MMTF fields as JSON, N, C-alpha, C and O atoms, coordinates in Angstrom:
{
  "mmtfVersion": "1.0.0",
  "mmtfProducer": "UNKNOWN",
  "numBonds": 331,
  "numAtoms": 332,
  "numGroups": 83,
  "numChains": 1,
  "numModels": 1,
  "chainsPerModel": [1],
  "groupsPerChain": [83],
  "chainIdList": ["A"],
  "bondAtomList": [4, 2, 8, 6, 12, 10, 16, 14, 20, 18, 24, 22, 28, 26, 32, 30, 36, 34, 40, 38, 44, 42, 48, 46, 52, 50, 56, 54, 60, 58, 64, 62, 68, 66, 72, 70, 76, 74, 80, 78, 84, 82, 88, 86, 92, 90, 96, 94, 100, 98, 104, 102, 108, 106, 112, 110, 116, 114, 120, 118, 124, 122, 128, 126, 132, 130, 136, 134, 140, 138, 144, 142, 148, 146, 152, 150, 156, 154, 160, 158, 164, 162, 168, 166, 172, 170, 176, 174, 180, 178, 184, 182, 188, 186, 192, 190, 196, 194, 200, 198, 204, 202, 208, 206, 212, 210, 216, 214, 220, 218, 224, 222, 228, 226, 232, 230, 236, 234, 240, 238, 244, 242, 248, 246, 252, 250, 256, 254, 260, 258, 264, 262, 268, 266, 272, 270, 276, 274, 280, 278, 284, 282, 288, 286, 292, 290, 296, 294, 300, 298, 304, 302, 308, 306, 312, 310, 316, 314, 320, 318, 324, 322, 328, 326],
  "bondOrderList": [1, 1, 1, 1, 1, 1, 1, 1, 1, 1, 1, 1, 1, 1, 1, 1, 1, 1, 1, 1, 1, 1, 1, 1, 1, 1, 1, 1, 1, 1, 1, 1, 1, 1, 1, 1, 1, 1, 1, 1, 1, 1, 1, 1, 1, 1, 1, 1, 1, 1, 1, 1, 1, 1, 1, 1, 1, 1, 1, 1, 1, 1, 1, 1, 1, 1, 1, 1, 1, 1, 1, 1, 1, 1, 1, 1, 1, 1, 1, 1, 1, 1],
  "groupList": [{"groupName": "UNK", "atomNameList": ["N", "CA", "C", "O"], "elementList": ["N", "C", "C", "O"], "formalChargeList": [0, 0, 0, 0], "bondAtomList": [1, 0, 2, 1, 3, 2], "bondOrderList": [1, 1, 2], "singleLetterCode": "X", "chemCompType": "L-PEPTIDE LINKING"}],
  "groupTypeList": [0, 0, 0, 0, 0, 0, 0, 0, 0, 0, 0, 0, 0, 0, 0, 0, 0, 0, 0, 0, 0, 0, 0, 0, 0, 0, 0, 0, 0, 0, 0, 0, 0, 0, 0, 0, 0, 0, 0, 0, 0, 0, 0, 0, 0, 0, 0, 0, 0, 0, 0, 0, 0, 0, 0, 0, 0, 0, 0, 0, 0, 0, 0, 0, 0, 0, 0, 0, 0, 0, 0, 0, 0, 0, 0, 0, 0, 0, 0, 0, 0, 0, 0],
  "groupIdList": [1, 2, 3, 4, 5, 6, 7, 8, 9, 10, 11, 12, 13, 14, 15, 16, 17, 18, 19, 20, 21, 22, 23, 24, 25, 26, 27, 28, 29, 30, 31, 32, 33, 34, 35, 36, 37, 38, 39, 40, 41, 42, 43, 44, 45, 46, 47, 48, 49, 50, 51, 52, 53, 54, 55, 56, 57, 58, 59, 60, 61, 62, 63, 64, 65, 66, 67, 68, 69, 70, 71, 72, 73, 74, 75, 76, 77, 78, 79, 80, 81, 82, 83],
  "secStructList": [7, 7, 7, 7, 7, 7, 7, 6, 6, 7, 3, 3, 3, 3, 6, 6, 6, 3, 3, 3, 3, 3, 3, 3, 3, 7, 1, 1, 7, 3, 3, 3, 3, 3, 3, 3, 7, 6, 6, 1, 7, 7, 7, 7, 2, 2, 2, 2, 2, 2, 2, 2, 2, 2, 2, 2, 2, 2, 2, 6, 7, 7, 2, 2, 2, 2, 2, 2, 2, 2, 2, 2, 2, 2, 2, 2, 2, 2, 2, 7, 6, 6, 7],
  "xCoordList": [-1.571, -2.357, -3.506, -3.331, -4.653, -5.834, -5.982, -6.002, -6.095, -6.242, -7.595, -7.926, -8.401, -9.701, -9.734, -9.245, -10.364, -10.568, -11.899, -12.878, -12.004, -13.26, -13.247, -12.188, -14.367, -14.384, -14.995, -15.52, -14.949, -15.647, -17.125, -17.809, -17.557, -19.045, -19.042, -20.115, -18.002, -18.248, -17.453, -16.542, -17.898, -17.247, -17.111, -17.739, -16.329, -16.317, -16.246, -15.955, -16.543, -16.689, -15.368, -14.787, -15.087, -14.032, -14.925, -15.439, -15.102, -15.836, -17.413, -17.756, -18.126, -19.522, -19.664, -20.673, -18.898, -19.186, -18.123, -18.078, -17.212, -16.397, -16.588, -16.44, -16.911, -17.092, -16.243, -16.242, -15.481, -14.577, -15.269, -15.648, -15.39, -15.958, -14.972, -14.272, -14.874, -13.988, -14.745, -15.738, -14.345, -15.09, -14.687, -15.548, -13.311, -12.739, -11.507, -10.71, -11.322, -9.979, -9.355, -9.932, -8.152, -7.522, -6.273, -6.012, -5.391, -4.324, -3.193, -2.485, -3.121, -2.032, -2.649, -1.848, -3.871, -4.417, -5.735, -6.476, -6.115, -7.403, -8.112, -7.537, -9.138, -9.977, -10.907, -11.715, -10.854, -11.669, -12.459, -12.061, -13.504, -14.344, -14.247, -14.112, -14.314, -14.214, -15.375, -15.454, -16.27, -17.332, -17.092, -17.165, -16.75, -16.388, -16.917, -17.077, -17.13, -17.632, -16.569, -15.391, -16.923, -16.016, -14.873, -13.727, -15.26, -14.109, -12.99, -11.904, -13.176, -12.213, -11.235, -11.7, -9.994, -9.076, -8.584, -8.026, -8.768, -8.405, -7.513, -7.926, -6.24, -5.178, -4.174, -3.991, -3.692, -2.796, -1.563, -1.088, -1.014, 0.072, 1.234, 1.744, 1.645, 2.778, 2.696, 3.715, 1.435, 1.203, 1.373, 2.001, 0.846, 1.029, 2.503, 2.938, 3.232, 4.667, 5.584, 6.571, 5.069, 5.689, 5.419, 6.238, 4.201, 3.768, 4.626, 5.14, 4.738, 5.38, 6.896, 7.514, 7.502, 9.054, 9.099, 10.008, 8.22, 8.188, 8.186, 8.912, 7.217, 6.831, 8.248, 8.748, 8.842, 10.154, 11.21, 11.884, 11.419, 12.338, 12.244, 13.226, 11.022, 10.758, 11.005, 11.397, 10.834, 11.165, 12.56, 12.925, 13.487, 14.982, 15.594, 16.805, 14.78, 15.237, 15.02, 13.909, 16.213, 16.126, 15.878, 16.044, 15.499, 15.143, 16.461, 16.375, 17.57, 18.854, 18.978, 19.218, 18.88, 18.937, 18.077, 18.415, 16.922, 15.958, 16.589, 16.748, 16.989, 17.464, 18.758, 18.888, 19.562, 20.73, 20.288, 20.793, 19.355, 18.921, 18.341, 18.659, 17.404, 16.881, 17.803, 17.49, 19.024, 19.967, 20.601, 20.926, 20.814, 21.526, 20.614, 21.053, 19.453, 18.408, 18.42, 18.56, 18.305, 18.226, 19.63, 19.534, 20.851, 22.115, 22.013, 22.387, 21.529, 21.613, 20.674, 21.04, 19.371, 18.633, 19.228, 18.917, 19.989, 20.569, 21.686, 22.028, 22.255, 23.373, 22.884, 23.684, 21.661, 21.111, 21.147, 20.708, 21.666, 21.678, 20.279, 20.15, 19.38, 17.981, 17.414, 16.336, 18.067, 17.477, 18.085, 17.742],
  "yCoordList": [12.277, 12.467, 13.511, 14.556, 13.064, 13.89, 14.758, 14.249, 16.148, 16.959, 17.567, 18.31, 17.342, 17.855, 18.727, 18.369, 19.991, 21.012, 20.718, 20.59, 20.595, 20.491, 21.323, 21.63, 21.649, 22.497, 21.576, 20.524, 21.903, 21.216, 20.994, 21.855, 19.71, 19.4, 18.89, 18.396, 18.887, 18.392, 17.029, 16.705, 16.324, 14.982, 14.544, 15.161, 13.536, 12.897, 11.415, 10.814, 10.843, 9.214, 8.7, 9.3, 7.567, 6.678, 5.498, 4.837, 5.238, 4.241, 4.394, 5.535, 3.583, 3.716, 3.462, 3.911, 2.893, 2.647, 3.1, 2.663, 4.048, 4.681, 6.232, 6.889, 6.74, 8.118, 8.797, 8.329, 9.933, 10.669, 12.04, 12.792, 12.278, 13.49, 14.318, 13.801, 15.694, 16.473, 17.046, 17.741, 16.802, 17.036, 18.422, 19.293, 18.687, 19.904, 20.383, 19.556, 21.631, 22.021, 23.05, 24.118, 22.758, 23.594, 24.118, 23.832, 24.949, 25.428, 24.544, 24.829, 23.382, 22.455, 21.169, 20.305, 20.805, 19.512, 19.51, 20.472, 18.426, 18.215, 16.978, 15.898, 17.014, 15.936, 15.298, 16.016, 13.946, 13.428, 12.231, 11.577, 11.988, 10.722, 9.943, 10.492, 8.529, 7.639, 6.692, 6.119, 6.441, 5.482, 4.646, 5.078, 3.201, 2.417, 0.858, 0.603, 0.015, -1.463, -2.054, -1.724, -2.851, -3.588, -4.325, -4.374, -4.881, -5.653, -4.666, -5.131, -3.499, -2.538, -2.132, -1.594, -2.37, -2.028, -0.533, -0.061, 0.116, 1.621, 1.724, 1.583, 1.972, 2.226, 3.609, 3.958, 4.17, 5.277, 4.757, 3.66, 5.554, 5.128, 4.601, 3.501, 5.478, 5.19, 3.875, 3.231, 3.44, 2.141, 1.059, 0.008, 1.391, 0.32, 0.01, -1.131, 1.149, 1.008, 0.307, -0.373, 0.599, -0.057, -1.64, -2.497, -1.845, -3.211, -3.976, -5.069, -3.384, -4.015, -4.241, -5.244, -3.159, -3.301, -4.361, -5.184, -4.491, -5.556, -6.944, -7.859, -7.025, -8.334, -8.568, -9.684, -7.745, -8.089, -8.434, -9.443, -7.78, -8.133, -9.585, -10.319, -9.924, -11.155, -12.191, -13.265, -12.038, -13.077, -13.279, -14.274, -12.309, -12.406, -13.28, -13.498, -13.816, -14.587, -16.036, -16.446, -16.859, -18.116, -19.068, -18.677, -20.26, -21.024, -21.51, -21.831, -21.524, -21.72, -20.578, -20.855, -19.415, -18.19, -18.29, -17.94, -18.8, -18.962, -19.874, -19.562, -21.16, -22.178, -21.725, -22.142, -20.951, -20.329, -19.483, -19.604, -18.56, -17.728, -18.444, -18.112, -19.531, -20.301, -21.023, -21.147, -21.564, -22.108, -21.182, -21.54, -19.95, -18.839, -18.538, -18.346, -18.483, -18.065, -19.294, -19.086, -20.383, -21.49, -21.62, -21.969, -21.384, -21.349, -20.172, -20.346, -19.134, -17.992, -18.195, -17.786, -18.845, -19.181, -20.305, -20.359, -21.132, -22.043, -21.512, -22.015, -20.443, -19.916, -18.803, -18.267, -18.404, -17.379, -17.73, -18.822, -16.835, -17.155, -17.328, -17.83, -16.819, -16.825, -18.24, -18.504, -19.108, -20.604, -21.438, -22.614],
  "zCoordList": [-19.514, -18.229, -18.587, -19.214, -18.102, -18.313, -17.122, -16.002, -17.309, -16.12, -16.063, -16.987, -15.1, -14.882, -13.698, -12.627, -13.893, -12.894, -12.287, -13.022, -10.887, -10.245, -8.945, -8.397, -8.507, -7.113, -6.109, -6.474, -4.974, -3.763, -4.173, -4.726, -3.834, -4.242, -5.609, -5.955, -6.564, -7.877, -7.988, -7.227, -8.981, -8.954, -10.507, -11.367, -10.81, -12.127, -12.023, -10.989, -13.217, -13.2, -14.017, -14.923, -13.512, -14.252, -14.525, -13.623, -15.947, -16.358, -15.743, -15.434, -15.605, -15.327, -13.81, -13.268, -13.183, -11.586, -10.603, -9.453, -11.121, -10.122, -10.145, -11.174, -9.002, -8.993, -7.927, -6.788, -8.245, -7.591, -7.37, -8.267, -5.823, -5.556, -4.813, -3.942, -5.142, -4.345, -3.228, -3.442, -2.111, -0.789, -0.397, -0.266, -0.187, 0.329, -0.402, -0.843, -0.544, -1.06, -0.185, 0.019, 0.362, 1.186, 0.582, -0.587, 1.367, 0.811, 0.259, -0.706, 1.041, 0.641, 0.4, 0.041, 0.501, 0.221, -0.224, -0.022, -0.86, -1.402, -0.857, -0.998, -0.331, 0.181, -0.813, -1.401, -1.058, -2.117, -1.582, -0.618, -2.192, -1.811, -3.01, -4.103, -2.857, -3.848, -3.691, -2.604, -4.588, -4.61, -5.811, -6.961, -5.423, -6.212, -5.777, -4.584, -6.636, -6.136, -5.147, -5.282, -4.232, -3.362, -4.099, -3.653, -5.236, -5.996, -6.429, -6.773, -6.427, -6.983, -5.798, -4.794, -5.911, -4.927, -4.9, -5.89, -3.904, -3.869, -2.788, -1.637, -3.057, -2.163, -2.566, -3.733, -1.612, -1.793, -2.553, -2.258, -3.567, -4.332, -3.508, -3.721, -2.513, -1.575, -0.891, -0.641, -0.565, 0.162, -1.058, -0.925, -2.037, -3.165, -3.495, -3.649, -3.589, -3.799, -2.812, -3.093, -1.544, -0.316, -0.334, 0.0, -0.758, -0.742, -1.913, -1.678, -3.091, -4.289, -3.853, -4.212, -2.986, -2.831, -1.785, -1.9, -0.721, 0.185, -0.41, -0.021, -1.488, -2.038, -2.822, -2.685, -3.52, -4.4, -3.304, -3.51, -2.259, -1.259, -0.768, -0.651, -0.499, 0.042, -0.829, -0.372, -2.051, -3.127, -3.382, -4.007, -2.897, -3.057, -2.034, -2.058, -1.093, 0.073, -0.377, -0.711, -0.374, -0.804, 0.37, 1.526, 0.1, 1.143, 1.995, 3.18, 1.328, 2.022, 2.878, 4.053, 2.601, 3.474, 4.664, 5.794, 4.325, 5.643, 6.634, 7.814, 6.046, 6.673, 7.611, 8.762, 7.066, 7.814, 8.798, 9.913, 8.59, 9.637, 10.703, 11.845, 10.501, 11.443, 12.334, 13.518, 11.844, 12.545, 13.438, 14.57, 12.991, 13.904, 14.981, 16.115, 14.738, 15.871, 16.797, 18.002, 16.408, 17.342, 18.15, 19.327, 17.654, 18.238, 19.401, 20.561, 18.966, 19.927, 21.083, 22.185, 20.943, 21.961, 22.798, 23.988, 22.322, 23.246, 24.07, 25.141, 23.505, 24.304, 25.155, 25.922, 25.099, 25.994, 27.434, 27.796, 28.327, 29.714, 30.573, 31.689, 29.805, 30.478, 30.359, 30.892, 29.714, 29.694, 30.692, 30.806]
}
């Protein structure tokens, strides 16, 4: 891991077209600004990890499991007293 020390107002480059600027440094947080081309995806790591976990979980569901769940929902709707 490369460690770079920067102060508020300073920046660094990743490649030729991504700039990271330190906007503010507080006691427990750092505010950064990111300039990157639109085709470069920039997301927080925890969002990316959640997305990957959700994607993996959704792939574990088989078509048979979906059919079974659909049947259960249809039965519960037909038994509902509101109908």
